[in-house]
C-alpha positions in Angstrom: 72.7 5.3 30.1 71.1 8.1 28.2 71.6 11.8 29.1 68.0 12.5 28.3 65.9 13.4 31.4 63.1 11.0 32.3 59.7 12.1 33.7 61.0 11.1 37.2 64.1 13.4 36.9 63.7 16.6 38.8 63.5 19.7 36.6 66.9 21.4 36.0 67.7 24.7 37.7 68.6 26.9 34.8 65.9 28.2 32.4 67.4 26.8 29.2 67.6 23.3 30.6 64.2 23.7 32.1 62.8 24.6 28.7 64.5 21.6 27.1 63.2 19.4 29.8 59.6 20.7 29.5 59.7 20.3 25.7 60.9 16.7 26.2 58.0 15.9 28.5 55.5 17.6 26.2 56.6 16.0 23.0 56.8 12.3 24.0 58.2 11.4 20.7 56.0 13.8 18.7 56.8 17.0 17.0 53.8 19.4 16.8 51.4 16.5 17.0 53.3 14.6 14.2 55.5 11.6 14.8 59.2 12.4 14.9 60.7 11.2 11.6 63.8 9.1 11.8 64.1 7.6 8.3 64.6 9.4 5.0 63.9 7.5 1.8 64.1 8.4 -1.8 61.6 7.1 -4.4 61.6 7.2 -8.1 58.0 7.8 -9.3 56.5 7.9 -12.8 55.0 11.3 -13.8 51.4 10.1 -13.3 52.1 8.9 -9.7 54.0 12.0 -8.9 51.1 14.2 -10.0 48.6 12.1 -8.0 50.8 12.4 -4.9 51.0 16.2 -5.4 47.2 16.5 -5.9 46.4 14.4 -2.8 48.8 16.5 -0.7 47.1 19.6 -1.9 43.6 18.2 -1.4 44.4 16.9 2.1 46.5 20.0 3.0 49.4 17.8 4.2 52.9 17.1 3.0 53.7 14.5 0.3 55.4 12.4 3.0 52.2 12.4 5.0 50.3 11.2 2.0 52.7 8.3 1.6 52.4 7.5 5.4 48.6 7.5 5.2 48.6 5.5 2.0 51.0 2.9 3.5 48.9 2.6 6.6 45.7 2.1 4.6 47.4 -0.4 2.2 48.6 -2.4 5.2 45.0 -2.5 6.6 43.7 -3.7 3.2 46.5 -6.3 2.8 45.8 -7.7 6.3 42.2 -8.5 5.1 42.9 -11.8 3.4 40.9 -12.4 0.2 41.0 -16.2 1.0 38.6 -16.1 3.9 35.0 -14.8 4.1 35.7 -12.2 6.8 38.6 -10.9 4.7 36.4 -10.6 1.6 33.7 -8.8 3.6 36.3 -6.3 4.9 37.7 -5.7 1.4 34.1 -5.1 0.1 33.4 -2.6 2.9 36.7 -0.8 2.2 35.9 -0.6 -1.5 32.3 0.6 -0.8 33.6 3.3 1.6 36.2 4.4 -1.0 33.7 4.7 -3.8 31.3 6.6 -1.5 34.1 9.0 -0.4 35.0 9.8 -4.0 31.3 10.2 -5.1 31.6 7.4 -7.6 28.5 6.3 -9.5 28.5 2.7 -8.3 26.2 1.4 -11.1 28.5 2.9 -13.8 31.6 1.6 -11.9 30.2 -1.9 -11.8 29.3 -1.8 -15.5 32.8 -0.6 -16.3 34.3 -3.4 -14.2 32.1 -5.9 -15.8 32.9 -4.8 -19.3 36.6 -4.8 -18.6 36.5 -8.5 -17.7 35.2 -9.5 -21.1 
């Protein structure tokens, strides 16, 4: 059995233990509003990808790890929309449209570039 207090455990008597107990109740698996990290991973990135990661972290005002977490979450959403069914295709088109709008991309020019690259 774990030595960690549960929400039903009465609060400990001494102040240090009480502070730990209250922190435990408050955090609920979170650390300052962020998930508690339990896995460390090392990646080898090419220079272009490393620079993109740094720029996104600076633009979003978050850590590079948070950029990776957000990107993986978004990639999973995109991947879950199967291109083989009509609903999946519609969802992918919506995501692309939102991404282009978010980045202020000239859609007409983007379509022309995409069309030209297929020739």
